[in-house]
C-alpha positions in Angstrom: 1.2 11.0 -44.3 -0.3 9.7 -41.1 -3.5 11.4 -39.9 -3.0 13.0 -36.5 -5.1 11.5 -33.7 -7.9 13.7 -32.4 -7.2 15.6 -29.2 -8.5 13.7 -26.1 -10.2 16.4 -24.1 -10.3 16.0 -20.3 -13.6 17.7 -19.7 -16.2 15.8 -21.6 -19.2 13.6 -20.8 -18.3 10.0 -21.5 -19.9 6.6 -21.5 -18.0 3.9 -19.6 -16.6 2.5 -22.9 -15.4 6.0 -23.9 -13.6 6.4 -20.5 -11.8 3.1 -21.1 -11.0 3.9 -24.8 -9.7 7.4 -23.9 -7.5 6.0 -21.2 -5.8 3.5 -23.5 -5.8 5.9 -26.4 -3.9 8.5 -24.3 -1.3 5.8 -23.3 -1.1 4.6 -26.9 -0.5 8.1 -28.3 2.0 9.1 -25.6 3.6 5.8 -24.5 7.1 6.8 -25.7 7.1 10.0 -23.7 5.5 8.4 -20.7 8.1 5.6 -20.7 11.0 8.0 -21.2 10.2 10.0 -18.1 9.2 6.9 -16.2 12.7 5.5 -16.8 14.3 8.8 -15.7 12.2 9.1 -12.5 11.0 5.6 -11.5 13.9 3.3 -12.5 16.3 4.8 -10.0 13.6 4.6 -7.4 12.9 1.0 -8.3 16.6 0.1 -7.8 16.4 1.3 -4.2 12.8 0.1 -3.7 13.8 -3.5 -4.5 16.4 -3.6 -1.7 13.7 -2.5 0.7 11.2 -5.0 -0.7 13.7 -7.9 -0.5 14.5 -7.0 3.1 10.8 -6.9 3.9 10.1 -10.3 2.3 13.1 -11.8 4.2 12.0 -10.3 7.5 8.3 -11.3 6.8 9.3 -14.9 6.2 11.5 -15.0 9.3 8.7 -13.4 11.4 6.1 -15.9 10.1 8.4 -18.8 10.8 8.9 -17.6 14.4 5.3 -16.5 15.0 4.8 -18.9 17.9 7.7 -17.2 19.8 7.1 -13.7 18.4 8.3 -10.9 20.6 9.5 -7.3 20.2 13.0 -8.5 19.1 11.6 -10.6 16.2 9.0 -8.0 15.3 11.3 -5.0 15.0 13.1 -6.0 11.7 9.7 -6.8 10.2 8.2 -3.5 11.3 11.1 -1.4 10.2 11.4 -3.1 6.8 7.7 -2.7 6.3 7.9 1.0 7.1 10.7 1.6 4.6 8.8 -0.4 1.9 5.7 1.7 2.6 7.7 4.9 2.4 9.0 4.0 -1.0 5.5 3.1 -2.1 4.2 6.5 -1.1 7.2 8.2 -2.9 6.4 6.2 -6.0 2.8 7.2 -5.8 3.6 10.9 -5.5 6.0 10.8 -8.4 3.7 8.8 -10.7 0.7 10.9 -9.9 2.6 14.2 -10.4 4.2 13.1 -13.7 1.0 11.7 -15.2 -1.2 14.6 -14.3 1.4 17.1 -15.4 1.6 15.4 -18.8 -2.2 15.3 -19.1 -2.3 19.0 -18.3 0.4 20.0 -20.8 -1.1 17.6 -23.4 -4.1 20.0 -23.8 -2.1 23.2 -23.3 0.6 22.7 -25.9 -0.2 22.9 -29.6 2.3 20.0 -30.3 0.8 18.1 -27.3 3.6 16.0 -25.7 5.9 15.9 -28.7 9.4 17.1 -27.9 8.6 17.8 -24.3 11.5 18.2 -21.9 11.9 18.0 -18.1 12.2 21.8 -18.1 8.7 22.0 -19.5 7.4 19.6 -16.8 9.3 20.9 -13.8 7.2 23.9 -12.7 3.9 22.0 -12.6 5.5 18.7 -11.6 7.1 20.1 -8.4 3.9 21.9 -7.5 1.9 18.8 -7.9 4.4 16.8 -5.7 3.9 19.3 -2.9 0.1 19.3 -3.2 0.1 15.5 -3.1 2.0 15.5 0.2 -0.8 17.7 1.6 -3.3 15.1 0.3 -1.3 12.2 1.9 -1.3 14.0 5.3 -5.0 14.8 5.2 -5.8 11.3 3.9 -3.9 9.8 6.8 -5.8 11.9 9.2 -9.2 10.8 7.7 -8.1 7.2 7.8 -7.3 7.5 11.5 -10.7 9.1 12.1 -12.5 6.3 10.3 -10.5 3.7 12.2 -11.4 5.4 15.5 -15.1 5.4 14.6 -15.0 1.7 13.8 -13.0 1.0 17.0 -15.6 2.8 19.1 -18.4 1.0 17.3 -16.6 -2.3 18.1 -16.5 -1.4 21.8 -20.3 -0.7 21.8 -21.3 -3.7 19.6 -19.3 -5.9 17.2 -22.2 -5.9 14.7 -22.2 -2.1 14.6 -18.4 -2.2 13.8 -19.2 -4.5 10.8 -21.9 -2.1 9.6 -19.6 0.8 10.0 -16.8 -0.9 8.1 -19.3 -1.6 5.2 -20.4 2.0 5.2 -16.8 3.3 5.1 -16.1 0.9 2.2 -19.1 2.2 0.3 -18.0 5.8 1.0 -14.5 5.3 -0.4 -15.4 6.1 -4.0 -16.5 9.5 -2.9 -12.9 10.3 -2.1 -11.2 8.8 -5.1 -11.6 11.9 -7.3 -9.8 14.2 -4.8 -6.4 13.7 -6.5 -7.5 15.0 -10.0 -9.7 17.7 -8.3 -6.8 19.0 -6.1 -4.1 18.6 -8.7 -6.0 20.1 -11.7 -7.8 22.9 -9.9 -6.3 25.7 -7.9 -8.5 25.2 -4.8 -7.9 24.4 -1.1 -7.6 20.9 0.2 -10.9 21.1 2.1 -12.7 22.4 -1.0 -11.1 19.6 -3.0 -12.5 16.9 -0.6 -15.9 18.6 -0.7 -15.9 18.7 -4.5 -14.7 15.1 -4.7 -17.5 14.0 -2.4 -20.1 15.9 -4.4 -18.9 14.6 -7.8 -18.3 11.1 -6.4 -21.8 11.0 -4.9 -23.4 11.8 -8.3 -21.2 9.5 -10.3 -20.6 6.8 -7.7 -21.2 3.8 -10.1 -18.9 5.3 -12.7 -16.1 5.7 -10.2 -16.5 2.1 -9.0 -16.7 0.7 -12.5 -13.5 2.5 -13.7 -11.5 1.6 -10.6 -12.6 -2.1 -10.6 -11.9 -2.7 -14.3 -8.6 -0.9 -14.4 -7.5 -2.5 -11.1 -8.2 -6.0 -12.5 -6.2 -5.3 -15.6 -3.3 -3.9 -13.6 -3.5 -6.8 -11.1 -3.4 -9.4 -13.9 -0.4 -7.8 -15.6 1.4 -7.2 -12.3 0.9 -10.7 -11.2 2.5 -12.1 -14.4 5.4 -9.7 -14.1 6.0 -10.3 -10.3 5.5 -14.1 -10.2 9.2 -15.0 -11.1 10.6 -12.7 -8.4 8.0 -13.9 -5.8 8.8 -17.5 -6.5 12.6 -16.9 -6.1 12.0 -15.1 -2.8 9.6 -17.7 -1.5 11.9 -20.6 -2.4 14.9 -19.0 -0.8 12.9 -18.3 2.4 11.6 -21.9 2.5 15.0 -23.5 2.1 16.6 -21.0 4.5 14.7 -22.6 7.4 16.1 -26.0 6.5 19.6 -27.3 6.9 19.6 -28.6 3.3 19.6 -25.3 1.5 20.9 -25.8 -2.1 24.2 -24.0 -2.6 23.0 -22.1 -5.7 20.4 -20.2 -3.7 23.1 -18.5 -1.7 25.2 -17.8 -4.7 25.7 -14.3 -6.2 24.0 -15.3 -9.4 20.8 -16.3 -7.7 20.8 -13.1 -5.6 21.5 -10.9 -8.7 18.7 -12.6 -10.8 16.3 -12.1 -7.9 17.3 -8.4 -7.6 16.9 -7.8 -11.3 13.5 -9.5 -11.3 12.5 -7.4 -8.3 13.5 -4.2 -10.1 11.4 -5.2 -13.2 8.5 -6.0 -10.9 8.6 -2.7 -9.0 9.3 -0.6 -12.2 6.4 -2.2 -14.1 4.1 -1.8 -11.0 4.9 1.9 -10.9 4.3 2.3 -14.6 1.0 0.4 -14.4 -0.3 2.8 -11.8 -0.6 5.4 -14.7 -3.6 3.4 -16.1 -5.6 3.9 -13.0 -4.5 7.5 -12.6 -5.5 8.4 -16.2 -8.8 6.5 -15.8 -9.7 8.5 -12.7 -8.7 11.7 -14.4 -11.1 11.1 -17.3 -13.8 10.0 -14.7 -13.2 13.4 -13.0 -13.5 15.2 -16.4 -16.7 13.3 -17.1 -18.2 14.1 -13.6 -17.3 17.9 -14.0 -19.0 18.1 -17.3 -22.0 16.0 -16.4 -22.6 17.6 -13.0 -21.3 21.1 -13.4 -21.5 21.6 -17.1 -17.9 22.7 -17.5 -17.9 22.3 -21.3 -21.1 24.5 -21.7 -19.6 27.2 -19.4 -16.4 27.3 -21.4 -18.3 27.4 -24.7 -20.3 30.4 -23.4 -17.1 32.2 -22.3 -15.5 31.5 -25.7 -18.5 32.8 -27.5 -18.5 36.0 -25.5 -14.9 36.7 -26.4 -15.6 36.4 -30.2 -15.7 39.6 -32.2 -19.1 39.4 -33.8 -19.7 42.1 -36.4 
């Protein structure tokens, strides 16, 4: 009989290697459940997302080739396709974040963890997390505009100041990276979530940066391998489209179908790989809460006070 894996608790002080091992252990233990719901949610989205991405790449290549004579008429297809592609990217981000954090929450709440879990079990928390993420996206967009305005004003005053401001903003970004787990795991307001993310991020800045960089490199390497065939097909077709000697097979249905399938694989894998970074940031958040606020100690005291001691 196989020994059951130990429960991976969210709130626990961790070393960097423990954050990485817990991230991959969670995926290793629950990959079947994660993949099943990713297929249900993200594969249909990837089917539509690939149409938008192919249109964007075609418009981008056309716009690049006509850059010397670029005007509003040539820019509009490029801008519209880019907007649609970004829209699907944000939808994917909302769904993946909500699904992953809902599963991590139920993982600790259910005695059987994620075994036998159904969409009915996920739905209440999942829908609530989707709504809260929309709030985060709106507030995040407002913050981004504020930072951009500050850098623009610094540029007007002195270009050197704008460079310094951009560096400062870049260094401050890790302070905001814990806002997703804070706002999705805790029942607090969005302003309080940003304040707590800044406080926890300030005291664990190096840990946040290390987790993001390492996981991002892993994701980028895997994603580049998966996406290269699709990107090569799109690039070759765009190059030959500008010439009169385009091979006939590039305009065939088979070439278009293969390109589309490879695009679906690329988008679906990209959406699935996002879970690594999401889980890693969640365990970084749990580490920061325990290290800075002593969450584990407070819970142990509460549990001790509820014991019936004779």
